[in-house]
N, C-alpha and C positions, 0 to 999 in steps of 0.2 A: 367337344363337338356338339353344337346346338342344332337339334334337328330342324328348327324353324329356318335355319340359315341354308339349308341344302335341298336340292331337287335331285331326283334321279337323273343320271346323265343320259343324253340323248346319243345313242350309239348306233353306228352302222351294223348292218348284218355281219361284215367281216369282223369288226370288233366284238361282236357278241360270240363270234365262232372262237375267235382267240381267247376270250375269257373262259368259255366252255372247256376248251383244250386244257388251259391252266388249271381249272378246278379239277379236272379228271387227274391230271399229272400229280397235283398236291394232294388229292385224295388217296391216290395209290401210295405215294410217298409216306403220308401220315397213317394209313390204315383206317381212316375214318372220313366221312363225308365233309368235303369243304365247299362252302358257297361264297362267292365273292359278290359284293354289291358294289356298284360304281354311282357315285354322287358328283354334282357339280355345284360349286358355290354359287348361291342366288345373286350375290352381290358383284360377281365378276362376269355374269351372263345376263 
């Protein structure tokens, strides 16, 4: 993955809430903090 090829994804508040819930769920399951990052391909947007 080349960082220059990606931007942070533009997500709705609803999308961000879903990601937050998934982060919490995965963190509880793994017993350590999980942080998810959403990117979009610059060339496709």
